[in-house]
Chimera marker file (.cmm) of the C-alpha trace (Angstrom):
<marker_set name="trace">
<marker id="1" x="13.127" y="-24.522" z="-50.264" r="1" g="1" b="0" radius="0.5"/>
<marker id="2" x="13.366" y="-28.373" z="-49.740" r="1" g="1" b="0" radius="0.5"/>
<marker id="3" x="14.961" y="-27.724" z="-46.270" r="1" g="1" b="0" radius="0.5"/>
<marker id="4" x="12.151" y="-25.424" z="-45.423" r="1" g="1" b="0" radius="0.5"/>
<marker id="5" x="9.538" y="-28.038" z="-46.235" r="1" g="1" b="0" radius="0.5"/>
<marker id="6" x="11.420" y="-30.713" z="-44.217" r="1" g="1" b="0" radius="0.5"/>
<marker id="7" x="11.676" y="-28.382" z="-41.211" r="1" g="1" b="0" radius="0.5"/>
<marker id="8" x="7.962" y="-27.526" z="-41.474" r="1" g="1" b="0" radius="0.5"/>
<marker id="9" x="7.154" y="-31.260" z="-41.547" r="1" g="1" b="0" radius="0.5"/>
<marker id="10" x="9.363" y="-31.878" z="-38.530" r="1" g="1" b="0" radius="0.5"/>
<marker id="11" x="7.750" y="-28.920" z="-36.689" r="1" g="1" b="0" radius="0.5"/>
<marker id="12" x="4.309" y="-30.062" z="-37.647" r="1" g="1" b="0" radius="0.5"/>
<marker id="13" x="4.963" y="-33.390" z="-36.011" r="1" g="1" b="0" radius="0.5"/>
<marker id="14" x="6.081" y="-31.796" z="-32.872" r="1" g="1" b="0" radius="0.5"/>
<marker id="15" x="3.232" y="-29.199" z="-32.654" r="1" g="1" b="0" radius="0.5"/>
<marker id="16" x="0.513" y="-31.357" z="-31.479" r="1" g="1" b="0" radius="0.5"/>
<marker id="17" x="2.477" y="-32.348" z="-28.517" r="1" g="1" b="0" radius="0.5"/>
<marker id="18" x="3.113" y="-28.728" z="-27.660" r="1" g="1" b="0" radius="0.5"/>
<marker id="19" x="-0.431" y="-27.629" z="-28.147" r="1" g="1" b="0" radius="0.5"/>
<marker id="20" x="-1.705" y="-30.607" z="-26.077" r="1" g="1" b="0" radius="0.5"/>
<marker id="21" x="-0.001" y="-29.283" z="-23.032" r="1" g="1" b="0" radius="0.5"/>
<marker id="22" x="-2.400" y="-27.956" z="-20.358" r="1" g="1" b="0" radius="0.5"/>
<marker id="23" x="-1.917" y="-25.414" z="-17.714" r="1" g="1" b="0" radius="0.5"/>
<marker id="24" x="-1.998" y="-28.074" z="-15.010" r="1" g="1" b="0" radius="0.5"/>
<marker id="25" x="1.403" y="-29.307" z="-13.998" r="1" g="1" b="0" radius="0.5"/>
<marker id="26" x="1.747" y="-33.061" z="-14.064" r="1" g="1" b="0" radius="0.5"/>
<marker id="27" x="4.602" y="-35.069" z="-15.259" r="1" g="1" b="0" radius="0.5"/>
<marker id="28" x="5.316" y="-38.798" z="-15.785" r="1" g="1" b="0" radius="0.5"/>
<marker id="29" x="8.953" y="-39.415" z="-14.849" r="1" g="1" b="0" radius="0.5"/>
<marker id="30" x="11.030" y="-40.689" z="-17.706" r="1" g="1" b="0" radius="0.5"/>
<marker id="31" x="13.386" y="-43.570" z="-17.023" r="1" g="1" b="0" radius="0.5"/>
<marker id="32" x="16.845" y="-43.551" z="-18.434" r="1" g="1" b="0" radius="0.5"/>
<marker id="33" x="15.715" y="-46.278" z="-20.908" r="1" g="1" b="0" radius="0.5"/>
<marker id="34" x="12.866" y="-43.881" z="-22.126" r="1" g="1" b="0" radius="0.5"/>
<marker id="35" x="15.397" y="-41.174" z="-22.575" r="1" g="1" b="0" radius="0.5"/>
<marker id="36" x="17.728" y="-43.309" z="-24.495" r="1" g="1" b="0" radius="0.5"/>
<marker id="37" x="14.893" y="-44.482" z="-26.776" r="1" g="1" b="0" radius="0.5"/>
<marker id="38" x="13.726" y="-40.903" z="-27.393" r="1" g="1" b="0" radius="0.5"/>
<marker id="39" x="17.277" y="-39.921" z="-28.250" r="1" g="1" b="0" radius="0.5"/>
<marker id="40" x="17.638" y="-42.778" z="-30.559" r="1" g="1" b="0" radius="0.5"/>
<marker id="41" x="14.432" y="-41.987" z="-32.456" r="1" g="1" b="0" radius="0.5"/>
<marker id="42" x="15.145" y="-38.310" z="-32.646" r="1" g="1" b="0" radius="0.5"/>
<marker id="43" x="18.678" y="-38.950" z="-33.998" r="1" g="1" b="0" radius="0.5"/>
<marker id="44" x="17.357" y="-41.254" z="-36.703" r="1" g="1" b="0" radius="0.5"/>
<marker id="45" x="14.903" y="-38.522" z="-37.653" r="1" g="1" b="0" radius="0.5"/>
<marker id="46" x="17.681" y="-35.892" z="-37.630" r="1" g="1" b="0" radius="0.5"/>
<marker id="47" x="19.918" y="-38.032" z="-39.773" r="1" g="1" b="0" radius="0.5"/>
<marker id="48" x="17.097" y="-38.453" z="-42.319" r="1" g="1" b="0" radius="0.5"/>
<marker id="49" x="16.361" y="-34.714" z="-42.361" r="1" g="1" b="0" radius="0.5"/>
<marker id="50" x="20.083" y="-33.876" z="-42.655" r="1" g="1" b="0" radius="0.5"/>
<marker id="51" x="20.448" y="-36.420" z="-45.610" r="1" g="1" b="0" radius="0.5"/>
<marker id="52" x="17.494" y="-34.946" z="-47.427" r="1" g="1" b="0" radius="0.5"/>
<marker id="53" x="18.345" y="-31.342" z="-46.850" r="1" g="1" b="0" radius="0.5"/>
<marker id="54" x="21.960" y="-31.654" z="-47.742" r="1" g="1" b="0" radius="0.5"/>
<marker id="55" x="21.690" y="-34.050" z="-50.656" r="1" g="1" b="0" radius="0.5"/>
<marker id="56" x="25.336" y="-35.083" z="-50.215" r="1" g="1" b="0" radius="0.5"/>
<marker id="57" x="27.528" y="-36.293" z="-53.045" r="1" g="1" b="0" radius="0.5"/>
<marker id="58" x="29.278" y="-39.648" z="-52.310" r="1" g="1" b="0" radius="0.5"/>
<marker id="59" x="32.617" y="-37.873" z="-51.451" r="1" g="1" b="0" radius="0.5"/>
<marker id="60" x="30.749" y="-35.434" z="-49.228" r="1" g="1" b="0" radius="0.5"/>
<marker id="61" x="28.879" y="-38.199" z="-47.465" r="1" g="1" b="0" radius="0.5"/>
<marker id="62" x="32.110" y="-40.144" z="-46.892" r="1" g="1" b="0" radius="0.5"/>
<marker id="63" x="33.796" y="-37.125" z="-45.472" r="1" g="1" b="0" radius="0.5"/>
<marker id="64" x="30.683" y="-35.769" z="-43.445" r="1" g="1" b="0" radius="0.5"/>
<marker id="65" x="29.179" y="-38.740" z="-41.532" r="1" g="1" b="0" radius="0.5"/>
<marker id="66" x="32.251" y="-39.785" z="-39.479" r="1" g="1" b="0" radius="0.5"/>
<marker id="67" x="32.659" y="-36.193" z="-38.266" r="1" g="1" b="0" radius="0.5"/>
<marker id="68" x="28.996" y="-35.972" z="-37.637" r="1" g="1" b="0" radius="0.5"/>
<marker id="69" x="28.980" y="-39.140" z="-35.603" r="1" g="1" b="0" radius="0.5"/>
<marker id="70" x="31.717" y="-37.681" z="-33.351" r="1" g="1" b="0" radius="0.5"/>
<marker id="71" x="29.764" y="-34.451" z="-33.172" r="1" g="1" b="0" radius="0.5"/>
<marker id="72" x="26.611" y="-36.278" z="-32.041" r="1" g="1" b="0" radius="0.5"/>
<marker id="73" x="28.585" y="-38.290" z="-29.422" r="1" g="1" b="0" radius="0.5"/>
<marker id="74" x="29.950" y="-34.980" z="-27.979" r="1" g="1" b="0" radius="0.5"/>
<marker id="75" x="26.514" y="-33.453" z="-28.149" r="1" g="1" b="0" radius="0.5"/>
<marker id="76" x="25.125" y="-36.322" z="-26.227" r="1" g="1" b="0" radius="0.5"/>
<marker id="77" x="27.684" y="-35.869" z="-23.503" r="1" g="1" b="0" radius="0.5"/>
<marker id="78" x="26.705" y="-32.283" z="-23.042" r="1" g="1" b="0" radius="0.5"/>
<marker id="79" x="23.072" y="-33.445" z="-23.345" r="1" g="1" b="0" radius="0.5"/>
<marker id="80" x="23.582" y="-35.786" z="-20.478" r="1" g="1" b="0" radius="0.5"/>
<marker id="81" x="24.272" y="-32.596" z="-18.365" r="1" g="1" b="0" radius="0.5"/>
<marker id="82" x="21.077" y="-31.039" z="-19.549" r="1" g="1" b="0" radius="0.5"/>
<marker id="83" x="19.146" y="-34.304" z="-18.760" r="1" g="1" b="0" radius="0.5"/>
<marker id="84" x="20.550" y="-34.239" z="-15.272" r="1" g="1" b="0" radius="0.5"/>
<marker id="85" x="19.616" y="-30.596" z="-14.916" r="1" g="1" b="0" radius="0.5"/>
<marker id="86" x="16.071" y="-31.333" z="-15.915" r="1" g="1" b="0" radius="0.5"/>
<marker id="87" x="15.895" y="-34.234" z="-13.429" r="1" g="1" b="0" radius="0.5"/>
<marker id="88" x="17.193" y="-32.005" z="-10.652" r="1" g="1" b="0" radius="0.5"/>
<marker id="89" x="14.637" y="-29.335" z="-11.634" r="1" g="1" b="0" radius="0.5"/>
<marker id="90" x="11.858" y="-31.828" z="-11.433" r="1" g="1" b="0" radius="0.5"/>
<marker id="91" x="13.131" y="-33.118" z="-8.022" r="1" g="1" b="0" radius="0.5"/>
<marker id="92" x="13.356" y="-29.579" z="-6.619" r="1" g="1" b="0" radius="0.5"/>
<marker id="93" x="10.336" y="-28.103" z="-8.365" r="1" g="1" b="0" radius="0.5"/>
<marker id="94" x="8.108" y="-27.941" z="-5.296" r="1" g="1" b="0" radius="0.5"/>
<marker id="95" x="10.940" y="-26.758" z="-2.955" r="1" g="1" b="0" radius="0.5"/>
<marker id="96" x="12.581" y="-24.332" z="-5.291" r="1" g="1" b="0" radius="0.5"/>
<marker id="97" x="14.154" y="-21.413" z="-3.339" r="1" g="1" b="0" radius="0.5"/>
<marker id="98" x="16.296" y="-18.621" z="-4.566" r="1" g="1" b="0" radius="0.5"/>
<marker id="99" x="19.701" y="-20.471" z="-4.004" r="1" g="1" b="0" radius="0.5"/>
<marker id="100" x="18.451" y="-23.527" z="-5.965" r="1" g="1" b="0" radius="0.5"/>
<marker id="101" x="17.100" y="-21.319" z="-8.779" r="1" g="1" b="0" radius="0.5"/>
<marker id="102" x="20.226" y="-19.390" z="-9.048" r="1" g="1" b="0" radius="0.5"/>
<marker id="103" x="22.359" y="-22.615" z="-9.249" r="1" g="1" b="0" radius="0.5"/>
<marker id="104" x="20.107" y="-24.074" z="-11.880" r="1" g="1" b="0" radius="0.5"/>
<marker id="105" x="20.290" y="-20.955" z="-14.055" r="1" g="1" b="0" radius="0.5"/>
<marker id="106" x="24.092" y="-21.008" z="-13.785" r="1" g="1" b="0" radius="0.5"/>
<marker id="107" x="24.219" y="-24.692" z="-14.689" r="1" g="1" b="0" radius="0.5"/>
<marker id="108" x="21.861" y="-23.989" z="-17.725" r="1" g="1" b="0" radius="0.5"/>
<marker id="109" x="24.137" y="-21.178" z="-18.913" r="1" g="1" b="0" radius="0.5"/>
<marker id="110" x="27.189" y="-23.463" z="-18.618" r="1" g="1" b="0" radius="0.5"/>
<marker id="111" x="25.330" y="-26.237" z="-20.601" r="1" g="1" b="0" radius="0.5"/>
<marker id="112" x="24.351" y="-23.584" z="-23.315" r="1" g="1" b="0" radius="0.5"/>
<marker id="113" x="27.941" y="-22.387" z="-23.469" r="1" g="1" b="0" radius="0.5"/>
<marker id="114" x="29.191" y="-25.945" z="-23.911" r="1" g="1" b="0" radius="0.5"/>
<marker id="115" x="26.920" y="-26.522" z="-26.855" r="1" g="1" b="0" radius="0.5"/>
<marker id="116" x="28.137" y="-23.222" z="-28.470" r="1" g="1" b="0" radius="0.5"/>
<marker id="117" x="31.759" y="-24.235" z="-27.886" r="1" g="1" b="0" radius="0.5"/>
<marker id="118" x="31.095" y="-27.605" z="-29.373" r="1" g="1" b="0" radius="0.5"/>
<marker id="119" x="29.794" y="-25.995" z="-32.548" r="1" g="1" b="0" radius="0.5"/>
<marker id="120" x="32.804" y="-23.700" z="-32.708" r="1" g="1" b="0" radius="0.5"/>
<marker id="121" x="35.116" y="-26.743" z="-32.185" r="1" g="1" b="0" radius="0.5"/>
<marker id="122" x="33.457" y="-28.704" z="-34.920" r="1" g="1" b="0" radius="0.5"/>
<marker id="123" x="33.083" y="-25.823" z="-37.532" r="1" g="1" b="0" radius="0.5"/>
<marker id="124" x="36.575" y="-26.239" z="-38.916" r="1" g="1" b="0" radius="0.5"/>
<marker id="125" x="36.043" y="-30.048" z="-39.307" r="1" g="1" b="0" radius="0.5"/>
<marker id="126" x="32.874" y="-29.679" z="-41.201" r="1" g="1" b="0" radius="0.5"/>
<marker id="127" x="34.259" y="-26.842" z="-43.291" r="1" g="1" b="0" radius="0.5"/>
<marker id="128" x="37.247" y="-28.912" z="-44.292" r="1" g="1" b="0" radius="0.5"/>
<marker id="129" x="35.033" y="-31.784" z="-45.213" r="1" g="1" b="0" radius="0.5"/>
<marker id="130" x="32.363" y="-29.839" z="-47.074" r="1" g="1" b="0" radius="0.5"/>
<marker id="131" x="33.646" y="-26.462" z="-47.837" r="1" g="1" b="0" radius="0.5"/>
<marker id="132" x="32.467" y="-23.246" z="-46.186" r="1" g="1" b="0" radius="0.5"/>
<marker id="133" x="29.206" y="-22.865" z="-47.978" r="1" g="1" b="0" radius="0.5"/>
<marker id="134" x="28.069" y="-26.454" z="-47.686" r="1" g="1" b="0" radius="0.5"/>
<marker id="135" x="29.208" y="-26.585" z="-43.995" r="1" g="1" b="0" radius="0.5"/>
<marker id="136" x="27.252" y="-23.344" z="-43.405" r="1" g="1" b="0" radius="0.5"/>
<marker id="137" x="24.139" y="-25.029" z="-44.780" r="1" g="1" b="0" radius="0.5"/>
<marker id="138" x="24.594" y="-27.989" z="-42.551" r="1" g="1" b="0" radius="0.5"/>
<marker id="139" x="24.980" y="-25.634" z="-39.510" r="1" g="1" b="0" radius="0.5"/>
<marker id="140" x="21.751" y="-23.936" z="-40.606" r="1" g="1" b="0" radius="0.5"/>
<marker id="141" x="19.940" y="-27.237" z="-40.705" r="1" g="1" b="0" radius="0.5"/>
<marker id="142" x="21.462" y="-28.418" z="-37.491" r="1" g="1" b="0" radius="0.5"/>
<marker id="143" x="20.666" y="-25.154" z="-35.731" r="1" g="1" b="0" radius="0.5"/>
<marker id="144" x="16.937" y="-25.405" z="-36.873" r="1" g="1" b="0" radius="0.5"/>
<marker id="145" x="16.702" y="-28.963" z="-35.756" r="1" g="1" b="0" radius="0.5"/>
<marker id="146" x="18.244" y="-28.020" z="-32.381" r="1" g="1" b="0" radius="0.5"/>
<marker id="147" x="15.811" y="-25.124" z="-31.991" r="1" g="1" b="0" radius="0.5"/>
<marker id="148" x="12.892" y="-27.341" z="-32.709" r="1" g="1" b="0" radius="0.5"/>
<marker id="149" x="14.051" y="-30.006" z="-30.400" r="1" g="1" b="0" radius="0.5"/>
<marker id="150" x="14.565" y="-27.450" z="-27.590" r="1" g="1" b="0" radius="0.5"/>
<marker id="151" x="11.215" y="-25.941" z="-28.165" r="1" g="1" b="0" radius="0.5"/>
<marker id="152" x="9.558" y="-29.427" z="-27.807" r="1" g="1" b="0" radius="0.5"/>
<marker id="153" x="11.654" y="-30.125" z="-24.671" r="1" g="1" b="0" radius="0.5"/>
<marker id="154" x="10.992" y="-26.829" z="-22.949" r="1" g="1" b="0" radius="0.5"/>
<marker id="155" x="7.309" y="-26.852" z="-23.790" r="1" g="1" b="0" radius="0.5"/>
<marker id="156" x="7.093" y="-30.065" z="-21.495" r="1" g="1" b="0" radius="0.5"/>
<marker id="157" x="8.835" y="-28.366" z="-18.571" r="1" g="1" b="0" radius="0.5"/>
<marker id="158" x="6.574" y="-26.246" z="-16.315" r="1" g="1" b="0" radius="0.5"/>
<marker id="159" x="7.690" y="-22.745" z="-15.485" r="1" g="1" b="0" radius="0.5"/>
<marker id="160" x="8.415" y="-21.996" z="-11.782" r="1" g="1" b="0" radius="0.5"/>
<marker id="161" x="5.584" y="-20.964" z="-9.672" r="1" g="1" b="0" radius="0.5"/>
<link id1="1" id2="2" r="1" g="1" b="0" radius="0.2"/>
<link id1="2" id2="3" r="1" g="1" b="0" radius="0.2"/>
<link id1="3" id2="4" r="1" g="1" b="0" radius="0.2"/>
<link id1="4" id2="5" r="1" g="1" b="0" radius="0.2"/>
<link id1="5" id2="6" r="1" g="1" b="0" radius="0.2"/>
<link id1="6" id2="7" r="1" g="1" b="0" radius="0.2"/>
<link id1="7" id2="8" r="1" g="1" b="0" radius="0.2"/>
<link id1="8" id2="9" r="1" g="1" b="0" radius="0.2"/>
<link id1="9" id2="10" r="1" g="1" b="0" radius="0.2"/>
<link id1="10" id2="11" r="1" g="1" b="0" radius="0.2"/>
<link id1="11" id2="12" r="1" g="1" b="0" radius="0.2"/>
<link id1="12" id2="13" r="1" g="1" b="0" radius="0.2"/>
<link id1="13" id2="14" r="1" g="1" b="0" radius="0.2"/>
<link id1="14" id2="15" r="1" g="1" b="0" radius="0.2"/>
<link id1="15" id2="16" r="1" g="1" b="0" radius="0.2"/>
<link id1="16" id2="17" r="1" g="1" b="0" radius="0.2"/>
<link id1="17" id2="18" r="1" g="1" b="0" radius="0.2"/>
<link id1="18" id2="19" r="1" g="1" b="0" radius="0.2"/>
<link id1="19" id2="20" r="1" g="1" b="0" radius="0.2"/>
<link id1="20" id2="21" r="1" g="1" b="0" radius="0.2"/>
<link id1="21" id2="22" r="1" g="1" b="0" radius="0.2"/>
<link id1="22" id2="23" r="1" g="1" b="0" radius="0.2"/>
<link id1="23" id2="24" r="1" g="1" b="0" radius="0.2"/>
<link id1="24" id2="25" r="1" g="1" b="0" radius="0.2"/>
<link id1="25" id2="26" r="1" g="1" b="0" radius="0.2"/>
<link id1="26" id2="27" r="1" g="1" b="0" radius="0.2"/>
<link id1="27" id2="28" r="1" g="1" b="0" radius="0.2"/>
<link id1="28" id2="29" r="1" g="1" b="0" radius="0.2"/>
<link id1="29" id2="30" r="1" g="1" b="0" radius="0.2"/>
<link id1="30" id2="31" r="1" g="1" b="0" radius="0.2"/>
<link id1="31" id2="32" r="1" g="1" b="0" radius="0.2"/>
<link id1="32" id2="33" r="1" g="1" b="0" radius="0.2"/>
<link id1="33" id2="34" r="1" g="1" b="0" radius="0.2"/>
<link id1="34" id2="35" r="1" g="1" b="0" radius="0.2"/>
<link id1="35" id2="36" r="1" g="1" b="0" radius="0.2"/>
<link id1="36" id2="37" r="1" g="1" b="0" radius="0.2"/>
<link id1="37" id2="38" r="1" g="1" b="0" radius="0.2"/>
<link id1="38" id2="39" r="1" g="1" b="0" radius="0.2"/>
<link id1="39" id2="40" r="1" g="1" b="0" radius="0.2"/>
<link id1="40" id2="41" r="1" g="1" b="0" radius="0.2"/>
<link id1="41" id2="42" r="1" g="1" b="0" radius="0.2"/>
<link id1="42" id2="43" r="1" g="1" b="0" radius="0.2"/>
<link id1="43" id2="44" r="1" g="1" b="0" radius="0.2"/>
<link id1="44" id2="45" r="1" g="1" b="0" radius="0.2"/>
<link id1="45" id2="46" r="1" g="1" b="0" radius="0.2"/>
<link id1="46" id2="47" r="1" g="1" b="0" radius="0.2"/>
<link id1="47" id2="48" r="1" g="1" b="0" radius="0.2"/>
<link id1="48" id2="49" r="1" g="1" b="0" radius="0.2"/>
<link id1="49" id2="50" r="1" g="1" b="0" radius="0.2"/>
<link id1="50" id2="51" r="1" g="1" b="0" radius="0.2"/>
<link id1="51" id2="52" r="1" g="1" b="0" radius="0.2"/>
<link id1="52" id2="53" r="1" g="1" b="0" radius="0.2"/>
<link id1="53" id2="54" r="1" g="1" b="0" radius="0.2"/>
<link id1="54" id2="55" r="1" g="1" b="0" radius="0.2"/>
<link id1="55" id2="56" r="1" g="1" b="0" radius="0.2"/>
<link id1="56" id2="57" r="1" g="1" b="0" radius="0.2"/>
<link id1="57" id2="58" r="1" g="1" b="0" radius="0.2"/>
<link id1="58" id2="59" r="1" g="1" b="0" radius="0.2"/>
<link id1="59" id2="60" r="1" g="1" b="0" radius="0.2"/>
<link id1="60" id2="61" r="1" g="1" b="0" radius="0.2"/>
<link id1="61" id2="62" r="1" g="1" b="0" radius="0.2"/>
<link id1="62" id2="63" r="1" g="1" b="0" radius="0.2"/>
<link id1="63" id2="64" r="1" g="1" b="0" radius="0.2"/>
<link id1="64" id2="65" r="1" g="1" b="0" radius="0.2"/>
<link id1="65" id2="66" r="1" g="1" b="0" radius="0.2"/>
<link id1="66" id2="67" r="1" g="1" b="0" radius="0.2"/>
<link id1="67" id2="68" r="1" g="1" b="0" radius="0.2"/>
<link id1="68" id2="69" r="1" g="1" b="0" radius="0.2"/>
<link id1="69" id2="70" r="1" g="1" b="0" radius="0.2"/>
<link id1="70" id2="71" r="1" g="1" b="0" radius="0.2"/>
<link id1="71" id2="72" r="1" g="1" b="0" radius="0.2"/>
<link id1="72" id2="73" r="1" g="1" b="0" radius="0.2"/>
<link id1="73" id2="74" r="1" g="1" b="0" radius="0.2"/>
<link id1="74" id2="75" r="1" g="1" b="0" radius="0.2"/>
<link id1="75" id2="76" r="1" g="1" b="0" radius="0.2"/>
<link id1="76" id2="77" r="1" g="1" b="0" radius="0.2"/>
<link id1="77" id2="78" r="1" g="1" b="0" radius="0.2"/>
<link id1="78" id2="79" r="1" g="1" b="0" radius="0.2"/>
<link id1="79" id2="80" r="1" g="1" b="0" radius="0.2"/>
<link id1="80" id2="81" r="1" g="1" b="0" radius="0.2"/>
<link id1="81" id2="82" r="1" g="1" b="0" radius="0.2"/>
<link id1="82" id2="83" r="1" g="1" b="0" radius="0.2"/>
<link id1="83" id2="84" r="1" g="1" b="0" radius="0.2"/>
<link id1="84" id2="85" r="1" g="1" b="0" radius="0.2"/>
<link id1="85" id2="86" r="1" g="1" b="0" radius="0.2"/>
<link id1="86" id2="87" r="1" g="1" b="0" radius="0.2"/>
<link id1="87" id2="88" r="1" g="1" b="0" radius="0.2"/>
<link id1="88" id2="89" r="1" g="1" b="0" radius="0.2"/>
<link id1="89" id2="90" r="1" g="1" b="0" radius="0.2"/>
<link id1="90" id2="91" r="1" g="1" b="0" radius="0.2"/>
<link id1="91" id2="92" r="1" g="1" b="0" radius="0.2"/>
<link id1="92" id2="93" r="1" g="1" b="0" radius="0.2"/>
<link id1="93" id2="94" r="1" g="1" b="0" radius="0.2"/>
<link id1="94" id2="95" r="1" g="1" b="0" radius="0.2"/>
<link id1="95" id2="96" r="1" g="1" b="0" radius="0.2"/>
<link id1="96" id2="97" r="1" g="1" b="0" radius="0.2"/>
<link id1="97" id2="98" r="1" g="1" b="0" radius="0.2"/>
<link id1="98" id2="99" r="1" g="1" b="0" radius="0.2"/>
<link id1="99" id2="100" r="1" g="1" b="0" radius="0.2"/>
<link id1="100" id2="101" r="1" g="1" b="0" radius="0.2"/>
<link id1="101" id2="102" r="1" g="1" b="0" radius="0.2"/>
<link id1="102" id2="103" r="1" g="1" b="0" radius="0.2"/>
<link id1="103" id2="104" r="1" g="1" b="0" radius="0.2"/>
<link id1="104" id2="105" r="1" g="1" b="0" radius="0.2"/>
<link id1="105" id2="106" r="1" g="1" b="0" radius="0.2"/>
<link id1="106" id2="107" r="1" g="1" b="0" radius="0.2"/>
<link id1="107" id2="108" r="1" g="1" b="0" radius="0.2"/>
<link id1="108" id2="109" r="1" g="1" b="0" radius="0.2"/>
<link id1="109" id2="110" r="1" g="1" b="0" radius="0.2"/>
<link id1="110" id2="111" r="1" g="1" b="0" radius="0.2"/>
<link id1="111" id2="112" r="1" g="1" b="0" radius="0.2"/>
<link id1="112" id2="113" r="1" g="1" b="0" radius="0.2"/>
<link id1="113" id2="114" r="1" g="1" b="0" radius="0.2"/>
<link id1="114" id2="115" r="1" g="1" b="0" radius="0.2"/>
<link id1="115" id2="116" r="1" g="1" b="0" radius="0.2"/>
<link id1="116" id2="117" r="1" g="1" b="0" radius="0.2"/>
<link id1="117" id2="118" r="1" g="1" b="0" radius="0.2"/>
<link id1="118" id2="119" r="1" g="1" b="0" radius="0.2"/>
<link id1="119" id2="120" r="1" g="1" b="0" radius="0.2"/>
<link id1="120" id2="121" r="1" g="1" b="0" radius="0.2"/>
<link id1="121" id2="122" r="1" g="1" b="0" radius="0.2"/>
<link id1="122" id2="123" r="1" g="1" b="0" radius="0.2"/>
<link id1="123" id2="124" r="1" g="1" b="0" radius="0.2"/>
<link id1="124" id2="125" r="1" g="1" b="0" radius="0.2"/>
<link id1="125" id2="126" r="1" g="1" b="0" radius="0.2"/>
<link id1="126" id2="127" r="1" g="1" b="0" radius="0.2"/>
<link id1="127" id2="128" r="1" g="1" b="0" radius="0.2"/>
<link id1="128" id2="129" r="1" g="1" b="0" radius="0.2"/>
<link id1="129" id2="130" r="1" g="1" b="0" radius="0.2"/>
<link id1="130" id2="131" r="1" g="1" b="0" radius="0.2"/>
<link id1="131" id2="132" r="1" g="1" b="0" radius="0.2"/>
<link id1="132" id2="133" r="1" g="1" b="0" radius="0.2"/>
<link id1="133" id2="134" r="1" g="1" b="0" radius="0.2"/>
<link id1="134" id2="135" r="1" g="1" b="0" radius="0.2"/>
<link id1="135" id2="136" r="1" g="1" b="0" radius="0.2"/>
<link id1="136" id2="137" r="1" g="1" b="0" radius="0.2"/>
<link id1="137" id2="138" r="1" g="1" b="0" radius="0.2"/>
<link id1="138" id2="139" r="1" g="1" b="0" radius="0.2"/>
<link id1="139" id2="140" r="1" g="1" b="0" radius="0.2"/>
<link id1="140" id2="141" r="1" g="1" b="0" radius="0.2"/>
<link id1="141" id2="142" r="1" g="1" b="0" radius="0.2"/>
<link id1="142" id2="143" r="1" g="1" b="0" radius="0.2"/>
<link id1="143" id2="144" r="1" g="1" b="0" radius="0.2"/>
<link id1="144" id2="145" r="1" g="1" b="0" radius="0.2"/>
<link id1="145" id2="146" r="1" g="1" b="0" radius="0.2"/>
<link id1="146" id2="147" r="1" g="1" b="0" radius="0.2"/>
<link id1="147" id2="148" r="1" g="1" b="0" radius="0.2"/>
<link id1="148" id2="149" r="1" g="1" b="0" radius="0.2"/>
<link id1="149" id2="150" r="1" g="1" b="0" radius="0.2"/>
<link id1="150" id2="151" r="1" g="1" b="0" radius="0.2"/>
<link id1="151" id2="152" r="1" g="1" b="0" radius="0.2"/>
<link id1="152" id2="153" r="1" g="1" b="0" radius="0.2"/>
<link id1="153" id2="154" r="1" g="1" b="0" radius="0.2"/>
<link id1="154" id2="155" r="1" g="1" b="0" radius="0.2"/>
<link id1="155" id2="156" r="1" g="1" b="0" radius="0.2"/>
<link id1="156" id2="157" r="1" g="1" b="0" radius="0.2"/>
<link id1="157" id2="158" r="1" g="1" b="0" radius="0.2"/>
<link id1="158" id2="159" r="1" g="1" b="0" radius="0.2"/>
<link id1="159" id2="160" r="1" g="1" b="0" radius="0.2"/>
<link id1="160" id2="161" r="1" g="1" b="0" radius="0.2"/>
</marker_set>
């Protein structure tokens, strides 16, 4: 129940930004520094939510956080590909043709597959550190945070015309 409350609060913080979006397409380009700052702030929020939701024992915390730091580092590497894809989409938005659209969808599918593969790669590490049930709970929390983040991100990206 506590996790649900935390997720609801996180979603409530994101909701005004999603609701404020208008039908008119206008975007302020983000710099790499902006993206890094957003990532840093988001990661700090995620760490806080994970800590509250998981309520780690000292031994769990000592085992979990080093693995999680590696997991986040690898997520960011794949996330860099997603950021580049979004930048390419923005750059080609007005001149999008079938070939570019097909290429971008294939790239998005590849990025999605890399995220799934990453979760599969880290599952045994989290399971060893926390046990299956606790690792499953972490994966639930992580999955929900990822879904909320993706909802916010995609709500800011205009659909093709």
